[in-house]
C-alpha positions in Angstrom: 0.0 0.0 0.0 1.2 3.5 -0.8 2.0 5.7 2.2 -0.6 8.4 2.7 2.2 11.0 2.6 3.3 9.8 -0.9 -0.3 10.2 -2.2 -0.6 13.6 -0.6 2.6 14.8 -2.1 1.5 13.6 -5.6 -1.8 15.4 -5.3 -0.1 18.6 -4.1 1.9 18.8 -7.2 1.1 21.7 -9.5 -0.3 21.5 -13.0 -0.2 24.1 -15.7 -3.6 25.7 -16.5 -4.0 26.5 -20.2 -6.6 27.8 -22.6 -7.9 25.7 -25.5 -4.9 26.8 -27.6 -2.5 25.5 -24.9 -1.4 29.0 -23.8 -0.5 29.0 -20.1 -3.0 31.0 -17.9 -1.9 29.9 -14.5 -1.0 27.0 -12.2 -3.1 25.0 -9.7 -2.6 22.0 -7.4 -3.3 18.8 -9.3 -6.2 17.7 -7.1 -7.8 21.2 -7.2 -7.6 21.2 -11.0 -9.4 17.8 -11.1 -12.0 18.7 -8.5 -12.8 22.0 -10.3 -12.5 20.7 -13.9 -9.9 23.2 -14.8 -8.3 22.8 -18.3 -4.6 21.8 -17.8 -1.7 20.6 -19.8 -1.1 16.8 -20.0 0.6 14.2 -22.2 0.1 10.6 -23.2 2.8 8.3 -24.4 2.3 5.3 -26.6 5.3 2.9 -27.0 5.2 0.4 -29.9 7.4 -2.6 -30.1 9.0 -4.2 -33.2 6.0 -6.4 -33.7 3.7 -3.3 -33.9 2.1 -3.9 -30.5 1.3 -1.2 -28.0 2.6 -1.3 -24.4 -0.4 -0.9 -22.1 -0.2 -0.3 -18.3 -2.9 -1.1 -15.8 -3.2 1.8 -13.4 -2.7 1.0 -9.8 -6.0 0.4 -7.9 -5.1 3.1 -5.3 -4.7 5.9 -7.9 -6.8 9.0 -7.1 -8.9 8.3 -10.2 -9.3 5.6 -12.9 -7.6 3.0 -10.7 -7.4 -0.5 -12.0 -8.1 0.6 -15.6 -5.9 -0.2 -18.7 -4.4 2.8 -20.4 -1.6 3.8 -22.8 2.0 3.3 -21.8 2.3 6.4 -19.7 0.4 9.6 -19.1 0.9 12.6 -16.7 1.4 16.3 -16.5 4.4 18.6 -16.9 5.3 20.6 -13.9 5.3 24.4 -14.0 8.4 25.6 -16.0 9.0 22.0 -17.3 8.8 21.5 -21.1 6.3 18.8 -22.0 8.8 16.7 -23.8 11.1 16.7 -20.8 8.2 15.7 -18.5 7.3 12.9 -20.9 10.8 11.3 -20.6 10.8 11.9 -16.8 7.5 10.2 -16.3 8.1 7.3 -18.7 11.2 6.5 -16.6 9.4 7.0 -13.3 6.4 4.9 -14.2 7.7 2.2 -16.5 11.4 2.1 -15.6 12.8 2.8 -19.1 13.1 5.7 -21.6 13.1 5.8 -25.4 13.1 8.4 -28.1 9.7 10.1 -28.3 8.0 12.2 -31.0 4.9 14.3 -30.6 2.3 13.3 -33.2 -0.9 15.3 -32.3 -2.7 17.0 -29.4 -6.4 17.0 -28.4 -8.6 18.5 -25.7 -11.0 16.2 -23.8 -13.3 16.5 -20.8 -14.6 13.6 -18.7 -16.4 13.1 -15.4 -14.4 10.5 -13.5 -14.8 8.5 -10.3 -14.3 10.2 -6.9 -16.1 13.3 -8.0 -13.2 14.4 -10.3 -13.2 15.9 -13.7 -10.4 15.4 -16.2 -10.2 18.4 -18.6 -6.9 18.3 -20.4 -5.0 19.6 -23.3 -3.3 16.4 -24.1 -0.1 16.1 -26.2 0.3 12.6 -27.6 3.8 11.1 -28.1 4.9 7.9 -29.8 8.1 5.9 -29.1 9.5 2.6 -30.2 11.1 0.0 -27.9 11.2 -3.7 -27.2 12.1 -3.2 -23.5 10.0 -4.8 -20.8 8.9 -2.3 -18.2 9.9 -2.3 -14.6 6.7 -1.0 -13.1 6.5 1.6 -10.3 3.9 0.0 -8.1 2.7 3.5 -7.0 1.6 4.1 -10.6 0.9 0.7 -12.4 0.0 -2.8 -11.3 0.3 -4.7 -14.6 1.4 -4.3 -18.2 1.0 -6.1 -21.5 1.8 -5.7 -25.2 -1.3 -5.7 -27.4 -2.0 -5.7 -31.1 -3.6 -2.4 -32.1 -6.6 -4.0 -33.9 -7.2 -6.3 -30.9 -7.1 -3.2 -28.6 -9.6 -1.3 -30.8 -12.0 -4.3 -30.7 -11.7 -4.8 -26.9 -12.3 -1.1 -26.3 -15.5 -1.3 -28.2 -16.6 -4.5 -26.4 -15.4 -3.5 -22.9 -15.0 0.3 -22.7 -15.3 0.2 -18.9 -11.9 -1.6 -18.7 -10.1 1.4 -20.2 -9.4 5.0 -19.3 -11.5 7.7 -20.9 -8.5 9.3 -22.6 -7.3 6.1 -24.2 -10.8 5.4 -25.5 -11.1 8.9 -26.8 -7.8 9.0 -28.8 -7.0 5.4 -29.7 -8.5 5.4 -33.2 -6.8 8.7 -34.0 -3.5 7.4 -32.6 -3.7 4.4 -34.9 -4.6 6.5 -37.9 -1.7 8.9 -37.2 0.9 6.2 -37.0 -0.4 4.5 -40.2 
């Protein structure tokens, strides 16, 4: 079990508030941004292996929202004054125990009401990377992982949307179209 002080520290982290054009308009504590549904900067990383499979992680059950759901390889928020690409590498290493070259391929804005009376409202920059490394999970972040064929993932999201995070469901088809 994660110590309460670790969870509190994570939730006290600051996120960058933005407008719908991704221009910074302020900062807020991460939990406040999610309670109040404030638009903030985020990123999602999709790592593909040499067989064309996507590395998914299953979020740790104790996460403050969307615990126990399958999602893309890594997702998080840059800190104030931290470039998004630098944050993406930092979090990939912190969550999955490895890093690889990343390339931003698109961005999108989404809003979703989540569990625990929280709202996710993010300007999400999507990155793709390529690696065959097996992750070394940070148990504070993820409890499981798997490689999955993209067509199998699309079909499973349609059949079992409740097993996946909102943001993955929202951008999966576009991600697959973007990478060809």
